[in-house]
MITIKOL-152174 format. One record per residue (C-alpha): x, y, z. Coordinates in steps of 0.25 Angstrom, whole numbers, plus 5000, padded with zeros to 4 digits. Layout:
BEGIN
XYZ/...
END
This chain:
BEGIN
500050005000/500550144996/500350265005/500350394997/500750525003/500550664997/501850725001/502550804989/503950864989/504350984982/505050894971/504250774969/502950704973/503150594984/502150484988/502350415001/502650264998/502150175010/502050035004/501549925014/501749775010/501249695022/500449585015/500849515002/499549454998/499849424984/501149344987/502149324976/501849384962/502849374950/501849414939/501749564942/502949644939/503649694951/503349844950/501849814949/501849714961/500749714971/501249764985/500749634991/501449534982/502949494982/503949464971/504649354978/504249264990/505449164989/505349065001/504249155007/502749135011/501549225013/501049215027/500049275037/499349395030/500249385018/501549425024/502849345021/503749245028/504849155023/504249015020/504348895030/505648825030/505848685026/506248585037/506448435036/505148355040/505448215046/506448115041/507048135028/507048045016/508347975013/507847934999/507348024987/505948054989/505048024976/503648044981/502748064993/501348034998/500548075010/499647975017/498747965029/498347825033/497847765047/497947915053/499447925049/500048015039/501247975031/502148005019/502447905009/503747935002/504247884989/505747874988/506847834979/507447714986/508647664978/507947684964/506647634969/505447724973/504947674987/503947724997/504247765011/503347815022/503547925032/502647985043/502748125050/504248135045/504648005051/505547895045/505347835031/504847695030/504947615018/503647575012/504147514999/503747514984/504547524971/504347644962/505047744953/506147814960/505947944953/504447964951/503748044961/502847964969/501448014975/500347944982/498847954985/498147884997/496847814995/496347745008/497447655013/498347665000/499347754995/499347754980/500747784974/501047844960/502147914953/501847914938/502847794936/502447674944/501147604944/500147644955/500447574969/500047604983/500447594998/499447515007/499447605019/498947495028/500347425027/501247525019/501347415008/501647464994/500747404983/501047414969/500147374957/500647274948/499947224936/499147094939/499246984929/498046944921/497346824929/497246694921/495946644916/495046584927/494746444928/493146434928/492346314932/490846304931/490046224942/488546194942/488046244928/489046174920/488846154906/488946244893/488146354887/488746474895/490146514895/490546604908/491846684907/492746734918/493946824919/494746864931/495646984934/496647014945/496547134954/497447224962/497147354970/497347434957/496647364946/496347234939/497047144929/496647104915/495546994916/495946854913/495646764902/494246704903/493946584911/492646514907/491746394909/490346364904/488946354911/487646294907/486946414911/487146564911/487946624923/486746704929/485946574929/486846494938/486346444951/487046504963/488046414970/487746304960/488246354947/489646434947/490946454941/492246444948/493446524944/494846514948/496146584943/497546604946/498146714955/498746844950/499946894957/499547034964/498047014962/497147054974/495847004968/495246944955/494046984948/493146884940/492446924927/491346844921/490646854907/489946774896/491046804886/492646824886/492446974883/491347004893/491846964907/491347054918/491747074933/491146974942/491846964956/493246994962/493946894972/495246884979/495446734976/495746654964/494346594963/492946634961/491546564960/490546624951/489146584955/488446674944/487846764955/488746884953/488346984942/489547024933/489947174933/489647204918/490347334918/491647274921/492347194911/493547104914/494747204912/495647194900/496647294907/497547284919/497447384930/498247314941/499547384939/499147524943/499247644934/500447744934/499847864940/500548004939/499548064949/498448014959/497248064967/496447994978/495048034979/494748034994/493248024992/493247884987/494647844988/494747834973/496147854966/496447934953/497747934945/498247994932/499247924923/500247974913/499347924901/498248014906/497347924913/496547944926/496347824934/495347804945/495247694955/493947634961/493547714973/494247664986/495347584978/496547594970/495947514959/495947584946/495447474937/494247514929/493647374932/493647404947/493047544948/494247624944/494747664930/495447764922/495147874911/496047934901/496148094901/496748154889/497448024885/498548054874/498148204876/499048324878/498848324894/499448234905/498648194917/499448224929/498448254941/497148204947/496348244959/494948254965/494348394962/493048454957/492548504944/491948644941/490648604948/491348554961/491048404958/492148314963/492948264951/494348204948/495248314942/496348274933/497448364928/498148354915/499448424911/499548494898/500748564891/501148714893/500348724906/499048674901/498248544905/496948504909/496148464921/495048354920/493948314929/493548164931/492148134936/491647994938/490247974932/489347854934/488447774924/487447674928/487147554920/486147464926/486647434940/488047474937/488647604939/489847644930/490847754935/491647824924/492547944924/492148074917/493348164912/493148304909/494048424907/494048534917/493848674911/495048774909/496048694917/497548664916/498248544922/499248534932/500748514929/501048474943/500148364949/500948374962/500848524963/499348524960/498648564973/497148544978/496848654988/495648734991/494748664982/495648694970/496748634963/498048714961/499148674951/500248724941/499948704927/501248734921/500948874917/500248924930/499548874943/498148854942/496948814952/495648754949/494348824953/492848824950/492248934941/490748964941/490248974927/489048924920/489548794926/490648774936/491948744929/493348714935/494348824932/495748854934/496348984939/497749024938/498449054951/499849094947/499649224940/500549304950/501749204948/501649184933/503149204931/503549104941/502549004936/503249014923/504548964929/503948834934/504548714926/503448644918/504348524915/504448504930/503148554936/502648414938/503548404950/502848524957/502148494969/501148564978/500448564991/499348654998/499448695013/498748805020/498148855007/499448875001/499848794988/501348754987/501948724974/503348664973/503748694958/504948674949/505248824945/506248824934/506748694940/506648544937/506148524951/505248594961/506048714967/505048814972/503748814980/502748914977/501448934985/500048984982/499349034995/497849014993/497449085006/498149215001/497449234988/498349134980/499649214983/500949144978/502249134986/503449104977/504449044980/504948944990/506248884985/506048744989/506248624980/505148544985/504948404977/503648384985/502748464994/501748405004/500948415017/501148315028/500248315040/500948235051/500248145060/500248255071/499448335061/500548435057/500648475042/501948475036/502248555023/503348475017/504248475005/505248374999/506448454996/507748394992/507248254996/506948315010/505648315017/505448465022/504348535029/503948685027/503848735042/504148855050/503948775063/505248745070/506048765058/507148865055/506548965045/507149005032/507848875029/507448735022/508148615028/509148695035/509448775022/509148925022/508348985011/508049125005/506749195006/506349324999/505149404999/505149524989/504349634983/504649694969/504449814966/503749924974/503450044966/502850184970/501850214960/500850134951/501750144939/503050104946/503850224941/503950314953/505250324962/505150314977/505950354989/505750234998/506250265012/505950135019/505549995017/505149915029/505049765031/504249715043/504549565047/503949485058/504749385066/505949405058/507149305060/508449275053/508949365042/507949445034/508349555023/507549655016/508049715003/507449824994/507849854979/507349974971/507250024957/507950154955/507450264946/508350214935/507750074936/508950014943/508649904954/509449944967/509549894981/508749984990/509049935004/508949815013/508849775028/509049645036/508449585048/509349495056/508749405067/508849465081/508549385093/508549415108/508849305119/507749285129/507949255143/508849365148/508849355163/507949235164/509049135165/509549155179/510649075186/510549035201/509249005207/508049095203/507349085216/506449205215/505549155205/505849005202/506848925210/506748815200/507348905189/508848905194/509948905183/511348875185/512648935179/513048845167/511648795164/511248795150/510348915146/509448825137/508848895125/508849045124/507649095116/507649215107/506649305102/506649375088/506049495082/504549485080/504649595069/505649685062/505649785051/506749805041/506949935033/507549965020/507750115016/507750105000/508750194993/508550284982/507350314974/506650194969/505650154958/505350014964/505749954977/505849804979/506049724993/506449584997/506449515010/507549395010/508049295020/508949185018/509449135032/508949015040/508049065052/507549185045/506049215045/505049325045/503749375041/503749495032/502649575038/502749705029/503549795020/503349945020/503950035010/503950185013/504450305005/504050404994/503650384979/504150504971/503150524960/504050624952/505150524951/505050404942/505950284937/506850344926/506250324912/507050254902/507650354891/
END
């Protein structure tokens, strides 16, 4: 805010400059040229955060959380089972990916498995199973009841069953049977037919008198077997599932005429690039690199289309790549499965999948209905796609977008761009490596670890939804992964995987302004303050004040200015160095303090114990800028461990000289 005075000297008109900057409500902005910058924005927020009512503080430091991995981490999944929360880690163990378990930062215990040693592993929990996927290995799961690793291997096709008719023996009616082998994820190809004849139709058999007895050989890895029956080789329908190697058909069961014996094998498990578990009915969804969306039967991990699961192709052989699936809503608010497809040059699509039902007789057929959402762009970074506040936030490759519902003649789902104020920075993100980005939401803040002009994630940016979507750039942290872990005491830890170390962002009990014992540099800056709406008037700035709350360590403020000739020059600086005072003067008395407390006697040579200190609760630094300036920029920097502060306000005082302007080019 400017306060304008009416004073006038004999030589020139002067206006009082009294600029108050005590709330930085717009956060970081790089789109607007500096001389046109709003006074409540910043040009740099390196390793800073916006706190309280839009004032500034250096970000939380990173400290080690719990035991550290001795092997290279290649994946992570959070689990809660039997009232206990744990982390399951994938690690490169001598060239083989293996799973380890850890709770509350404790030791790592080997679970097992054999996976790619380089592909990033993720997991989704459904009931008592943690399903693992990495885009390279076939689907597998950890049974959380005993921490056993269960891999899906393709089941062999069973041999043709041996069939023997009893009772209604004779000829006239051929009855055909086929058998499939099942595991948790699917069903094998149906066997060749086994057959016998009867002297009457199957539906005319006398119960317990006329029956067919089937036997077959076991299939390695099979959990159960399904029997199919029909009146021809080509038309055998589902009849019954058993766990043994024999079945007696009394003719009393009606075949399921909507389920033919399968000619495909779904027992190996698909290779998923991303998965989602719908908590509503414990149904699993996964997308594959060949643009198929798979869905399991509710409550199971069985994706076989013959058992209530299935798959549907979306833009197969098209110009987009499915890479993300989640539960969301359509424009009318109806719950649907939402699938993202990456395109090229920042484009892509979003699809909705709803499950419709069709009733034929007494049979209900459920099938997926796929339709494209309006006006969408797909994500480039599935792990950096965040659901928060009933919206989805994601980087598209060209920008950051969020979904929302727009009221029109009908409700449609729309996307809103949310990075307009940081466009120059967004353009620096490496599209080739953006798939490595990761994101997490905490306290209405969306944190994105991104590869900015880099092959790996090297910066964290965050969007603060609670403060009108202000951006804070940039935390110089090379986070390969970000996650929240609530320990079993109920404390939430905001964690990052940095240089294969498990670190936690926290101010509690940590040395400020350092990560894992290494100090870093923070900087908050404003460029460039001008004295009139055109930015051409010169000013005589007498004082610039910086008020800090609870300052610690070493803090420096610097100012630079633009002279009348358009030359950048140093305008001044000031420094705060921590000052502390010892407590306890006159309180540690030798001999016997008999007057007030005889039990508080102290002897010469006795250790004094911890002597506490107290620091400054507030301080003000002052810069007296030199010369006549067309623009004035300021910065607050700190780069030593233990430094900390809250920047409460910046106040700039002086005069604008209306008759003096920046020198015109001749």
